[in-house]
C-alpha positions as CSV (number, residue, x, y, z in Angstrom):
1,M,135.3,208.2,19.6
2,A,133.9,210.8,18.1
3,E,130.9,210.4,20.0
4,L,132.3,210.4,23.4
5,A,134.6,213.0,22.3
6,A,131.5,215.2,21.6
7,L,130.1,214.1,25.0
8,E,133.1,216.0,26.7
9,D,132.1,218.3,29.2
10,P,134.9,220.6,30.9
11,K,133.7,220.9,34.2
12,A,132.5,217.5,34.4
13,R,136.2,216.6,33.7
14,A,137.7,219.0,36.4
15,V,135.1,217.4,38.9
16,N,136.8,214.0,37.5
17,E,140.0,214.9,38.0
18,K,139.8,215.5,41.8
19,H,139.1,211.5,41.7
20,G,142.2,210.8,39.5
21,D,139.7,210.2,36.7
22,D,140.7,211.8,33.2
23,H,137.7,212.3,31.4
24,G,135.0,214.7,31.0
25,V,131.9,212.1,29.9
26,N,128.5,212.2,32.1
27,L,128.4,208.6,33.2
28,G,124.5,208.8,32.5
29,K,125.5,209.5,28.7
30,L,127.8,207.0,28.7
31,R,125.7,203.9,30.2
32,A,122.9,205.6,27.6
33,I,125.5,204.7,25.1
34,A,126.4,201.4,26.4
35,K,122.1,200.2,26.0
36,R,121.6,201.3,22.6
37,L,124.8,199.3,21.8
38,K,124.1,196.7,24.1
39,T,127.0,193.7,24.4
40,Q,129.8,193.7,21.4
41,Q,133.0,191.8,22.9
42,D,134.9,192.6,19.4
43,L,134.0,196.4,20.4
44,A,134.8,196.2,23.8
45,L,138.3,195.3,22.8
46,Q,138.8,198.0,20.7
47,L,137.8,200.4,22.9
48,W,139.4,199.3,25.7
49,A,142.9,199.0,23.3
50,T,142.5,202.5,22.5
51,G,144.1,203.6,26.0
52,D,141.1,206.4,26.4
53,T,139.6,206.4,29.7
54,A,135.5,207.0,28.4
55,A,136.2,204.4,25.8
56,R,137.5,201.8,28.7
57,L,134.2,202.4,30.9
58,L,132.8,201.9,27.9
59,A,134.2,198.8,27.0
60,L,133.5,197.5,30.5
61,L,129.8,197.9,30.0
62,V,129.8,196.2,26.6
63,C,132.0,193.6,27.1
64,R,130.9,190.0,27.9
65,P,132.7,189.6,31.7
66,K,133.0,185.6,31.3
67,A,134.3,185.7,28.0
68,F,138.0,186.7,29.3
69,S,140.7,184.9,30.3
70,H,142.4,184.6,33.9
71,D,146.0,186.2,32.2
72,E,143.4,189.0,29.9
73,L,141.9,190.3,33.5
74,D,145.5,190.2,35.1
75,V,146.7,192.4,32.7
76,M,143.6,195.0,32.3
77,L,143.5,194.9,36.1
78,R,147.6,196.4,35.7
79,E,147.1,198.5,32.6
80,A,143.3,200.2,34.4
81,E,145.5,203.4,36.3
82,R,142.3,205.4,36.4
83,P,140.4,204.9,39.9
84,K,136.5,204.8,37.9
85,V,138.1,202.1,35.2
86,H,139.4,200.2,38.1
87,D,136.0,200.2,40.0
88,W,134.2,199.0,36.9
89,L,136.7,196.5,36.0
90,V,136.7,194.8,39.4
91,N,132.9,195.5,40.0
92,Y,130.9,194.5,36.7
93,V,133.8,192.3,35.0
94,V,136.1,190.4,37.3
95,K,133.3,189.7,39.8
96,K,131.2,187.6,37.1
97,S,133.9,186.0,36.0
98,P,135.0,182.4,36.4
99,H,138.1,183.2,37.4
100,A,137.1,185.7,40.2
101,E,138.3,184.0,42.9
102,A,141.9,182.3,41.7
103,L,142.8,186.7,40.9
104,R,141.5,187.7,44.1
105,V,144.3,185.3,45.8
106,L,146.7,186.5,43.4
107,W,146.1,189.7,43.5
108,M,145.9,190.3,47.3
109,D,149.9,189.2,48.1
110,D,150.7,191.7,44.7
111,A,153.6,194.1,45.7
112,D,151.5,196.8,43.9
113,A,149.1,198.5,46.7
114,V,146.8,199.1,43.8
115,V,146.3,195.5,42.3
116,A,146.4,194.2,45.7
117,S,143.5,196.6,46.8
118,A,141.6,194.7,43.9
119,G,142.3,191.5,45.4
120,W,140.7,193.0,49.0
121,A,137.5,194.5,47.4
122,L,137.0,191.3,45.9
123,T,137.3,189.4,49.0
124,V,135.4,192.1,50.8
125,D,132.9,190.5,48.2
126,R,133.2,187.1,49.6
127,V,132.6,188.3,52.9
128,A,129.2,189.4,52.5
129,K,128.7,186.5,50.2
130,K,130.8,183.4,50.4
131,P,132.7,183.6,53.7
132,E,133.0,179.8,53.9
133,G,136.9,179.1,53.7
134,L,138.2,182.5,54.5
135,D,139.9,183.3,57.4
136,L,138.6,185.7,58.4
137,D,140.7,186.3,61.8
138,G,144.0,186.0,59.8
139,L,142.3,189.2,57.5
140,L,141.5,190.7,61.0
141,D,145.7,190.1,61.9
142,V,146.5,191.7,58.3
143,I,144.2,195.0,58.7
144,E,145.2,195.4,62.4
145,L,149.1,195.3,61.5
146,D,148.7,197.2,57.6
147,M,145.7,199.1,57.0
148,K,146.9,202.5,59.3
149,G,149.8,202.6,56.9
150,A,148.7,201.3,53.5
151,P,148.4,203.7,50.4
152,Q,145.3,205.3,50.2
153,R,143.2,202.7,48.0
154,L,144.4,199.8,49.9
155,Q,143.8,201.2,52.8
156,W,140.1,202.0,51.4
157,A,139.6,198.8,50.6
158,Q,141.1,197.4,53.9
159,N,138.6,199.6,55.8
160,H,135.7,198.1,53.6
161,C,136.5,194.2,54.7
162,L,136.5,195.4,58.1
163,A,133.4,196.8,58.2
164,Q,132.2,194.1,56.0
165,I,133.3,191.4,59.1
166,G,132.0,193.5,61.7
167,I,128.9,194.0,60.2
168,E,128.4,189.9,58.9
169,H,129.9,188.1,61.1
170,P,128.9,188.8,65.2
171,A,131.2,186.9,66.5
172,L,134.3,189.2,65.2
173,R,132.6,192.3,65.6
174,A,134.1,193.4,68.5
175,R,137.2,193.4,67.4
176,A,136.6,194.6,64.3
177,L,135.1,197.6,66.0
178,E,137.8,197.3,68.6
179,I,140.9,197.6,65.6
180,G,138.8,200.4,64.0
181,E,138.8,202.2,66.9
182,R,142.3,201.9,67.8
183,L,143.7,202.6,64.2
184,E,141.2,205.5,63.1
185,V,141.3,205.2,59.9
186,L,139.2,207.4,58.2
187,K,137.6,208.9,61.6
188,D,137.8,212.3,60.0
189,Y,136.6,211.6,56.8
190,P,134.2,214.4,55.9
191,T,130.6,213.0,55.5
192,P,127.7,214.5,54.2
193,P,124.2,214.7,55.3
194,N,122.1,211.3,55.4
195,C,125.5,209.3,54.5
196,T,127.2,206.5,56.6
197,S,131.0,207.7,57.8
198,P,133.9,205.2,56.6
199,F,134.6,205.2,60.2
200,A,134.6,201.0,60.4
201,P,132.8,201.0,64.0
202,I,130.1,204.0,62.5
203,W,129.6,201.6,59.6
204,I,129.6,198.7,61.2
205,N,127.5,200.2,63.9
206,E,124.6,201.6,61.7
207,M,124.8,198.7,59.2
208,V,124.0,196.5,62.3
209,K,120.9,198.8,63.3
210,R,119.4,198.9,59.9
211,K,119.4,194.8,59.9
212,G,118.3,194.6,63.6
């Protein structure tokens, strides 16, 4: 904790706070600490228990993803209030867990939009890597109905799912493009040069073109 405190940079904190994260530690330096520590599950649990954002990010880098139970991961997600902690928990830990599919199903219908967004993030992974058994048309039905008015985190995750379906599944591409065009979610999102817009129709067409 002392080492993390020593890395605190007010400028980094100011940037992170604009994205809802309350820490000022450079993530490259955080990863260097994790590389030195290697996997330490007990330490990861202690770091997580502090509630400190930088400590929790470090915990997610040094933990053993398959060591967590279904219920532990569910509690951790509900405690992960900061966007970066939430994203790393889902992408670095839950996706590698044997409980990922059960948690995906549990979280998709959660009343908490942030928890639900984790379910949608795991669904994006399934759409891309293991779509067998998913009701893709049903997912598009939900997106068509809910995405426009969804809270930001959930809206982003549903939008990613919409784009992923359009990119990976040619038979549903026209429908995905039509939904994106009609709902106009993230249409005006400021996109830096050389980056792909998150607006689903642009995103889908760009990725399909690259694959071609």
